[in-house]
C-alpha positions in Angstrom: 92.2 -7.4 -54.5 95.2 -9.6 -55.5 98.7 -8.2 -55.4 100.6 -8.2 -58.6 103.7 -10.3 -59.0 106.8 -8.2 -59.8 109.8 -9.3 -61.7 112.2 -8.1 -59.1 115.2 -9.8 -57.5 114.9 -11.3 -54.0 116.6 -8.3 -52.6 117.7 -4.9 -53.9 121.0 -3.3 -52.8 122.1 0.2 -52.1 125.8 0.0 -52.1 126.3 -2.7 -49.4 122.9 -2.0 -47.9 120.3 -4.8 -48.5 116.8 -3.6 -49.0 113.9 -5.9 -47.9 111.8 -7.1 -50.8 108.1 -6.2 -50.9 106.1 -8.9 -49.1 103.4 -10.9 -51.0 99.9 -9.7 -50.4 100.7 -6.0 -50.0 97.7 -4.8 -52.0 95.4 -7.0 -49.9 96.5 -4.9 -46.9 96.7 -1.4 -48.4 94.3 -1.7 -51.3 94.3 1.5 -53.4 97.1 3.0 -51.3 99.5 0.2 -52.1 101.3 2.2 -54.8 101.9 5.1 -52.6 103.1 2.9 -49.8 105.6 1.2 -52.2 106.9 4.7 -53.1 107.3 5.7 -49.5 109.2 2.4 -48.8 111.5 3.3 -51.7 112.0 6.8 -50.3 112.9 5.4 -46.9 115.3 2.8 -48.3 117.2 5.4 -50.4 116.8 9.1 -49.6 115.9 8.2 -46.0 119.0 6.1 -45.4 121.2 8.7 -47.2 119.9 11.3 -44.8 120.5 9.1 -41.7 116.8 8.9 -40.8 117.1 5.1 -40.7 120.3 3.1 -40.0 121.7 0.9 -42.8 120.5 -2.3 -41.2 116.9 -1.0 -41.2 116.8 -1.2 -44.9 116.6 -5.0 -44.5 113.4 -4.7 -42.6 111.7 -1.6 -44.1 108.4 -3.5 -44.5 108.4 -6.0 -41.6 109.8 -3.9 -38.8 108.7 -0.4 -39.8 105.8 0.0 -42.3 103.7 -3.0 -41.4 104.5 -2.6 -37.7 103.2 0.9 -37.8 100.1 -0.1 -39.8 98.8 -2.0 -36.8 97.7 1.3 -35.3 95.2 1.8 -38.2 93.0 -0.9 -36.6 92.6 1.3 -33.5 91.7 4.5 -35.1 88.0 5.3 -36.0 87.1 6.8 -39.3 87.7 10.5 -39.8 89.4 11.4 -36.5 92.2 13.9 -35.9 95.5 12.3 -35.0 98.7 13.8 -33.6 101.9 11.8 -34.2 104.6 13.0 -31.8 108.3 12.6 -32.7 107.4 11.6 -36.3 111.1 11.4 -37.5 111.1 9.5 -40.7 107.3 9.4 -40.8 106.8 6.3 -38.6 103.9 5.9 -37.9 102.5 9.3 -39.1 103.1 9.0 -42.8 102.2 5.3 -42.9 98.8 6.2 -41.4 98.4 9.3 -43.7 99.0 7.2 -46.8 96.9 4.2 -45.9 94.1 6.1 -44.2 93.2 9.1 -46.3 90.1 9.6 -44.0 92.3 10.6 -41.1 93.6 14.1 -40.4 97.2 13.8 -39.3 99.4 16.4 -37.6 103.1 15.4 -37.4 104.9 17.0 -34.5 108.7 16.9 -34.9 111.2 19.1 -33.2 114.1 18.8 -35.6 114.0 21.1 -38.7 115.9 18.6 -40.9 113.4 15.9 -40.2 110.5 18.3 -40.9 112.1 19.0 -44.3 112.1 15.3 -45.0 108.5 14.9 -44.0 107.5 17.8 -46.2 109.4 16.3 -49.1 107.6 13.0 -48.6 104.2 14.7 -48.4 104.8 16.5 -51.7 106.2 13.4 -53.4 103.3 11.3 -52.3 100.7 13.9 -53.0 99.1 13.7 -49.5 96.5 16.3 -48.6 95.5 15.0 -45.1 98.6 15.8 -43.2 100.4 18.8 -41.8 103.7 19.3 -40.0 104.4 21.2 -36.9 108.1 21.9 -36.3 107.9 22.0 -32.5 108.4 20.0 -29.3 105.3 18.5 -27.8 105.7 20.7 -24.8 105.5 23.9 -27.0 102.1 22.9 -28.2 100.7 22.4 -24.7 97.7 24.7 -24.2 97.5 25.6 -27.9 96.0 22.6 -29.5 94.5 19.2 -28.4 93.7 16.0 -30.3 91.3 13.1 -30.1 94.0 10.6 -30.8 97.7 10.7 -30.3 100.4 8.2 -31.5 104.1 7.8 -30.9 106.8 5.2 -31.7 110.3 5.0 -30.2 110.0 8.3 -28.3 111.3 7.9 -24.8 110.2 5.7 -22.0 106.5 5.6 -21.0 106.8 8.0 -18.0 108.6 10.7 -20.0 106.4 10.2 -23.0 103.2 10.7 -21.1 104.6 13.9 -19.6 105.1 15.2 -23.1 101.9 13.9 -24.7 99.0 13.6 -22.2 98.4 17.4 -22.1 97.9 17.3 -25.9 94.9 14.9 -25.7 91.3 15.9 -25.3 89.2 14.6 -22.4 88.1 11.0 -23.3 90.8 11.0 -26.0 93.1 8.1 -26.7 96.9 7.7 -26.6 98.4 4.8 -28.7 102.1 4.0 -28.2 104.0 1.4 -30.1 106.3 -0.3 -27.6 108.8 -3.2 -27.3 109.3 -6.1 -25.0 110.3 -3.8 -22.1 106.9 -2.3 -21.9 105.8 -4.1 -18.7 108.8 -2.8 -16.7 108.0 0.8 -18.1 104.4 0.4 -16.9 105.5 -0.8 -13.5 107.9 2.1 -13.0 105.3 4.6 -14.1 102.7 3.1 -11.8 105.1 3.3 -8.9 105.8 6.9 -9.5 102.0 7.7 -9.9 102.5 8.9 -13.4 99.1 7.8 -14.6 97.4 9.7 -11.8 99.5 12.8 -12.3 98.8 12.8 -16.1 95.1 12.1 -15.6 95.1 9.0 -17.8 93.7 5.5 -17.3 95.8 2.6 -16.4 97.4 1.3 -19.6 96.1 -1.6 -21.7 98.7 -3.5 -23.5 97.4 -4.9 -26.8 99.4 -7.6 -28.6 98.3 -7.5 -32.3 99.4 -9.7 -35.1 101.3 -7.7 -37.7 99.8 -7.9 -41.2 101.6 -10.4 -43.5 104.5 -11.1 -41.1 102.2 -12.3 -38.2 104.8 -11.0 -35.8 103.4 -9.6 -32.5 103.2 -5.8 -32.2 102.7 -4.3 -28.8 100.5 -1.2 -28.5 99.9 0.6 -25.2 96.5 2.2 -25.1 95.5 4.8 -22.5 92.5 7.1 -22.2 92.6 10.7 -21.0 90.3 11.3 -18.0 
C-alpha cells in the first residue's frame, strides 16, 4: 500500500513546541492501522504534552523516537498472544502495539491514576477493543495473573525491572524490554548479582533491530521464563 502525500508544512507547532512531521511510507508500515496511529501521534503531541506525559522536546521525535521505536516489538510477538505492558505511561509501547496489532490482547499496567485516565481516554478516542487497563503496580498483580509475553520501556534498570516483572510471566513465557546504550552494563551488573538465577529467567539476548523508516538501531532485551 502506498502512503498518501499530505499537504502539510514541514513541521507543526504547538506554541513553541515543534512537532515532528509524519514520515513518508507510514501506511506501508501500519497498513490499515495508519489512520489510528496518526490520531494517536496527534494526541501525544497535543493533549499528551499538555498533561506532561511527554516533555516538550519529545514532540520533535514523536514518530522516530517513540512510535516507530516501540513498533519494533511487534516483530517479536506471535499472532494472538496475551501481552502485559508494565509502566505504560503515555501508552508506549502498549498503545502502539494495540493499535497496530489488533490480534493481540493487551493489558496495560500503570500505577498512576492520572496516567490511567489518559490511557482510557486514548482507548475510547481510538476505538480500541483489544486492550484493558490495570491501575496497579506490577508487584500488586503478583500471584493474581500471569502472561505469555511482557513488555516494558523506560521502567527502571534491568535488575529492578526483572524483580517487578518476572513473577508476572508464565513458564516458558517471554519478556521484551526496550533498552538504551547502557544495556550491557545493566546486564553485567544483574549477572554479577545473580538476578537472572533468582528470577528464574534465561540469560538475556540483546537484539539490535532496524527501526522502520528511520533505520536507526533499536535495542531489545529478550529473556525467557524458566
